[in-house]
C-alpha positions as CSV (number, residue, x, y, z in Angstrom):
1,M,71.6,39.4,51.0
2,R,68.3,38.9,52.8
3,M,64.9,40.5,52.4
4,I,62.5,42.0,55.0
5,L,58.8,42.4,54.3
6,V,56.8,45.0,56.3
7,H,53.1,44.9,55.9
8,G,50.5,47.7,56.2
9,I,47.0,48.2,57.5
10,N,44.2,45.7,57.9
11,Q,46.4,42.7,58.7
12,Q,44.9,41.9,62.0
13,G,44.2,38.2,62.4
14,K,47.1,37.2,60.2
15,S,50.7,36.1,60.9
16,S,54.2,36.4,59.6
17,Q,53.8,33.2,57.7
18,K,50.6,34.3,56.1
19,I,52.3,37.5,54.9
20,L,55.2,35.5,53.6
21,D,53.0,33.1,51.7
22,A,50.9,35.8,50.1
23,W,53.7,38.2,49.1
24,L,56.2,35.6,47.9
25,G,53.4,33.6,46.2
26,Q,52.7,36.7,44.1
27,L,56.3,37.5,43.4
28,H,56.9,33.9,42.2
29,K,54.0,34.3,39.8
30,T,55.4,37.6,38.5
31,Y,58.8,36.1,37.9
32,A,57.2,33.2,36.2
33,V,56.1,35.6,33.5
34,H,58.8,38.2,33.8
35,G,61.7,36.0,35.1
36,P,64.1,34.7,35.9
37,D,63.2,34.2,39.6
38,P,66.0,35.5,41.8
39,L,64.5,34.9,45.2
40,A,66.4,31.6,45.8
41,R,69.7,33.6,45.9
42,L,68.6,35.4,49.1
43,S,70.0,34.0,52.3
44,R,66.5,34.3,53.9
45,I,63.2,36.2,53.7
46,E,61.4,37.4,56.8
47,A,58.1,39.1,57.3
48,A,57.3,41.4,60.2
49,Y,54.0,41.1,61.9
50,Y,52.4,43.7,64.1
51,G,48.8,43.7,62.8
52,D,47.1,42.5,65.9
53,T,49.0,44.8,68.2
54,L,48.4,47.9,66.0
55,E,44.7,47.1,65.8
56,A,44.4,46.7,69.6
57,L,46.3,50.0,70.3
58,S,45.1,52.3,67.5
59,S,43.5,55.4,68.7
60,V,40.6,55.2,66.2
61,K,38.3,52.2,65.9
62,V,36.4,52.1,62.6
63,P,33.5,49.6,62.3
64,D,33.2,48.2,58.8
65,Q,29.6,49.2,58.6
66,A,29.7,52.9,59.3
67,I,32.7,55.2,59.1
68,A,30.9,57.9,60.9
69,L,31.1,55.9,64.1
70,G,34.8,55.8,63.6
71,V,34.9,59.6,63.7
72,E,32.8,59.7,66.8
73,A,35.4,57.6,68.5
74,T,38.4,59.8,67.7
75,V,40.6,60.9,70.6
76,D,43.5,63.1,71.3
77,D,44.6,65.2,68.3
78,F,43.3,62.9,65.6
79,D,41.0,65.5,64.1
80,D,43.8,68.0,63.6
81,F,46.1,65.3,62.3
82,A,43.5,63.9,59.7
83,V,41.4,66.8,58.6
84,E,43.4,67.9,55.5
85,A,44.2,64.4,54.3
86,L,40.7,63.2,54.8
87,E,39.3,66.2,52.9
88,E,41.7,65.5,50.0
89,I,40.8,61.8,50.0
90,A,37.1,62.7,49.9
91,L,37.6,65.0,46.9
92,R,39.6,62.2,45.1
93,L,36.7,59.8,45.7
94,G,34.4,62.2,44.0
95,V,32.8,63.9,47.0
96,T,32.1,67.6,46.4
97,Q,32.6,70.5,48.7
98,A,28.9,71.1,48.5
99,Q,28.2,67.6,49.8
100,I,30.6,68.1,52.7
101,Q,29.1,71.5,53.5
102,A,25.6,70.0,53.4
103,Q,26.7,67.3,55.9
104,D,28.3,70.1,58.0
105,Q,25.0,71.8,58.3
106,L,23.5,68.6,59.7
107,T,26.3,67.7,62.0
108,V,26.2,68.2,65.8
109,V,29.3,67.7,68.0
110,P,29.6,68.0,71.8
111,Q,30.1,71.5,73.2
112,G,33.8,72.1,73.6
113,A,34.8,69.7,70.9
114,G,38.0,70.6,69.0
115,I,37.8,73.0,66.1
116,N,38.1,70.3,63.4
117,K,35.8,67.6,64.9
118,K,32.7,68.9,63.2
119,W,34.4,69.2,59.8
120,V,36.0,65.8,60.1
121,K,32.7,64.2,61.0
122,A,31.0,66.0,58.0
123,I,33.7,64.8,55.6
124,A,33.3,61.2,56.9
125,R,29.6,61.3,56.5
126,A,29.9,62.7,53.0
127,I,32.4,59.9,52.1
128,E,30.0,57.3,53.5
129,T,27.3,58.4,50.9
130,V,29.8,57.9,48.0
131,S,32.0,55.0,49.0
132,P,31.5,53.4,52.5
133,L,34.2,50.8,52.1
134,R,36.8,53.2,50.8
135,G,35.8,55.6,53.5
136,T,36.4,53.0,56.1
137,L,39.8,52.3,54.7
138,A,40.7,56.0,54.6
139,L,39.8,56.4,58.3
140,R,41.6,53.2,59.2
141,V,44.8,54.3,57.5
142,L,44.7,57.7,59.1
143,G,43.8,56.3,62.4
144,Q,46.6,53.8,62.5
145,A,49.1,56.3,61.1
146,H,48.0,58.7,63.8
147,A,48.4,56.1,66.5
148,Y,51.9,55.1,65.3
149,I,53.2,58.7,64.7
150,R,51.6,60.6,67.6
151,N,51.3,57.9,70.4
152,Q,54.7,57.0,71.7
153,H,53.4,53.8,73.4
154,V,51.9,52.6,70.1
155,H,55.1,53.5,68.2
156,D,57.3,51.7,70.7
157,E,55.1,48.5,70.8
158,V,55.0,48.3,67.0
159,N,58.7,48.9,66.7
160,K,59.4,46.3,69.4
161,L,57.9,43.7,67.0
162,V,59.6,44.9,63.8
163,R,63.0,46.1,65.0
164,P,64.4,42.6,65.6
165,L,64.3,42.0,61.8
166,F,66.6,45.0,61.3
167,E,69.1,44.1,64.0
168,D,71.1,41.7,61.9
169,D,74.0,43.5,60.2
170,E,73.6,41.4,57.0
171,P,72.5,43.7,54.1
172,A,68.8,43.6,53.4
173,I,66.3,44.5,50.8
174,V,63.3,46.2,52.5
175,V,59.9,45.7,50.9
176,S,57.2,47.8,52.6
177,H,53.5,48.5,51.9
178,S,51.0,51.0,53.1
179,L,51.5,51.9,56.8
180,G,54.5,49.5,56.7
181,T,56.4,52.2,54.7
182,I,56.1,54.5,57.6
183,V,57.3,51.8,60.0
184,A,60.2,50.8,57.8
185,Y,61.3,54.4,57.2
186,S,61.1,55.2,60.9
187,L,63.3,52.2,61.9
188,L,65.9,52.9,59.2
189,R,66.2,56.5,60.5
190,E,66.4,55.2,64.0
191,F,69.3,52.9,63.3
192,A,71.1,55.6,61.4
193,R,70.5,58.1,64.2
194,N,72.1,55.5,66.6
195,D,75.2,55.2,64.4
196,R,74.1,51.8,63.2
197,P,72.8,52.5,59.7
198,R,71.4,49.5,58.0
199,Q,73.0,48.4,54.7
200,S,70.2,48.1,52.2
201,S,70.5,47.7,48.4
202,L,66.9,48.6,48.0
203,L,64.1,50.3,50.0
204,L,60.8,49.6,48.3
205,T,57.8,51.7,49.4
206,L,54.4,50.7,47.8
207,G,51.1,52.4,48.3
208,S,52.7,54.7,50.8
209,P,51.1,57.4,52.9
210,L,54.5,59.0,53.5
211,G,53.6,61.8,51.2
212,I,50.5,62.9,53.2
213,D,51.5,66.2,54.8
214,S,50.4,65.2,58.4
215,V,52.4,62.0,58.1
216,R,55.5,63.6,56.5
217,K,55.6,66.3,59.2
218,G,55.6,63.6,61.9
219,F,59.2,63.0,61.0
220,A,61.8,65.5,62.1
221,K,64.0,67.1,59.4
222,P,66.0,66.3,57.5
223,R,63.6,63.9,55.7
224,T,65.8,62.2,53.2
225,R,66.9,58.8,52.1
226,P,68.1,56.9,55.1
227,D,71.9,56.4,55.4
228,N,73.3,53.4,53.6
229,V,70.1,52.8,51.6
230,Q,71.6,52.6,48.1
231,R,68.3,52.8,46.1
232,W,64.8,53.9,47.1
233,V,62.0,53.0,44.7
234,N,58.4,54.2,45.4
235,G,55.4,52.8,43.6
236,A,51.8,53.9,43.5
237,D,48.6,53.3,41.7
238,P,47.0,56.7,40.8
239,E,43.7,55.3,42.1
240,D,45.2,54.3,45.4
241,F,44.1,57.2,47.7
242,V,46.3,55.8,50.6
243,A,49.2,56.9,48.4
244,L,47.7,60.4,48.4
245,R,51.0,61.7,46.9
246,A,51.8,59.2,44.2
247,E,55.4,60.5,44.0
248,L,57.9,61.1,46.8
249,T,60.0,64.0,45.5
250,N,63.0,66.2,46.3
251,D,60.5,68.6,47.9
252,N,59.4,66.2,50.6
253,F,62.0,63.4,51.0
254,G,65.1,64.6,49.2
255,P,66.7,63.7,45.9
256,G,67.3,60.3,44.4
257,I,63.9,58.5,44.9
258,E,62.7,56.6,41.8
259,N,59.0,56.8,41.4
260,Y,56.5,54.6,39.5
261,P,53.3,56.6,39.9
262,D,51.4,54.8,37.2
263,I,51.0,51.2,38.5
264,D,47.7,49.6,37.7
265,N,46.3,47.4,40.4
266,G,42.8,47.2,38.9
267,H,39.6,48.9,40.0
268,D,38.6,46.5,42.8
269,D,41.5,47.2,45.1
270,P,44.0,49.8,44.0
271,H,45.8,49.5,47.3
272,S,46.4,45.8,47.0
273,I,50.0,44.6,47.8
274,L,49.5,41.7,45.4
275,G,48.8,44.1,42.7
276,Y,51.9,46.1,43.4
277,L,54.0,42.9,43.5
278,S,52.6,41.9,40.1
279,D,54.1,44.9,38.4
280,P,57.2,43.8,36.4
281,R,59.1,47.0,37.2
282,I,58.7,46.3,41.0
283,A,59.8,42.7,40.5
284,R,62.7,43.9,38.4
285,A,63.9,46.4,41.1
286,I,64.0,43.5,43.6
287,A,65.9,41.3,41.2
288,Q,68.4,44.0,40.5
289,A,69.1,44.4,44.2
290,I,70.0,40.7,44.7
291,P,73.7,39.9,44.0
């Protein structure tokens, strides 16, 4: 049994080794408290890395200082893709409909812009007044998810970097976070579709945007647990707005998914992968999947 780690957003400038060091470092700490530590029983642990490629190819660039500029830069059908999710994220962050409507009155877009551009821009500006950093993260998540799901070139280039880790027929535990849950789910479906389903004792999705309607609808039906995945565990911090739907249910991804929707990663970064890996239930799920 081996283990594959698939990272999420904002990992540009890092590497596979840095992902391994951070994720495994936290897991070892968790097992030191909630042990025993089972990781030595794995034949190997590998981390995918596509952060720089995704950053370079994403359809939306979001400067850290002003999320409104990120909306100005949107292309293709990003506005249609993001509008509902961005509005729900805004409301979760405490933005009111009145604040969005006020920004809408002040917002000007080029003549001929898409039907949703003005509203998306207004939402982004409203979020900026409440939480600029989280607003930046929201747009980055939606921008990179949009690029991966809707742009075939981006999809292919990311998968080209991650697919080799799935090629080996040795059974694998798949631990994925954030946008990485979309990538891992996509590849597991791809292998099953090509009559090479991957043997996996555990698919772990943490802080996943898979439940966002526009993301979920990017996958053709049936949307179910991939073939030969014995167990699917999904974990979310209720304050993690990237995991806009804290539970993946029978209604959106079929039966048999175990959900931990009450993980507490702390107030500073509810989306933190290190927070998720510090939860004893997540560590226990990994341990149980290792023979």
